[in-house]
C-alpha positions as CSV (number, residue, x, y, z in Angstrom):
1,M,4.6,-3.4,10.1
2,I,8.0,-3.6,11.8
3,R,9.8,-0.3,12.2
4,L,13.4,0.6,13.1
5,G,14.1,4.2,12.8
6,K,13.3,5.2,9.2
7,H,13.3,1.7,8.0
8,I,10.2,-0.5,7.8
9,R,9.3,-4.0,7.0
10,L,5.8,-5.1,5.9
11,T,4.6,-8.3,7.7
12,R,3.6,-11.3,5.7
13,R,0.0,-10.5,6.2
14,E,0.4,-6.9,5.0
15,V,2.2,-8.1,1.9
16,E,-0.7,-10.5,1.3
17,R,-3.3,-7.8,1.7
18,F,-1.6,-5.2,-0.5
19,T,-1.1,-8.0,-3.2
20,M,-4.8,-9.0,-3.0
21,I,-5.9,-5.3,-3.3
22,T,-3.6,-4.2,-6.0
23,G,-2.5,-7.3,-7.8
24,F,1.1,-6.4,-7.4
25,V,3.5,-7.7,-4.8
26,P,5.1,-4.8,-2.6
27,A,8.7,-5.8,-3.1
28,N,11.6,-4.0,-1.7
29,I,9.5,-1.7,0.6
30,K,12.1,-0.4,3.1
31,T,10.9,3.1,3.9
32,F,7.6,4.9,4.1
33,D,8.8,6.7,0.8
34,D,9.0,3.3,-0.8
35,L,5.6,2.3,0.4
36,D,4.1,5.6,-0.9
37,A,5.9,5.1,-4.3
38,Y,4.4,1.7,-4.5
39,I,0.9,2.8,-3.8
40,G,1.3,5.7,-6.2
41,Q,2.4,3.3,-9.0
42,C,-0.6,1.1,-8.2
43,K,-2.9,4.1,-8.3
44,R,-1.4,5.2,-11.7
45,H,-2.0,1.7,-13.0
46,Y,-5.6,1.8,-11.9
47,W,-6.5,5.2,-13.0
48,G,-9.9,6.6,-13.7
49,V,-13.0,8.2,-12.2
50,S,-15.3,5.3,-11.9
51,Q,-16.6,4.3,-8.6
52,D,-14.7,1.0,-8.7
53,T,-11.4,3.0,-9.3
54,K,-12.2,5.3,-6.4
55,F,-13.1,2.4,-4.2
56,L,-9.7,0.7,-5.1
57,H,-7.7,3.9,-4.3
58,W,-9.6,4.2,-1.0
59,L,-8.7,0.6,-0.2
60,M,-4.9,1.3,-0.8
61,D,-5.1,4.4,1.4
62,R,-6.9,2.5,4.1
63,E,-4.4,-0.3,4.1
64,R,-1.6,2.2,4.4
65,K,-3.3,3.9,7.4
66,L,-3.8,0.5,9.0
67,C,0.0,-0.4,8.5
68,I,1.2,2.8,10.2
69,G,-1.4,2.6,13.0
70,A,-3.4,5.7,12.0
71,G,-6.7,3.8,11.0
C-alpha cells in the first residue's frame, strides 16, 4: 500500500489478493474509509454464520491488516 497523508493506493499485488479473496475488484480505493467500505460490502455479500463465511471474513480482515502493516 502506498500512503500519502490520508490517501492510499493499493499495490497491484494487493488488488489481486483482494480480488482473489472476494471475487470483486477493489476499484476507486483512495482512503482507509473506502477500503473499509469495500470490505464491508464484500462481507454483506457473503453473509452467514457458516465456518466458510467466518473464514472468508477473517481472510478479508487479515488482508486489511497486512495492507496497513498491522499483521
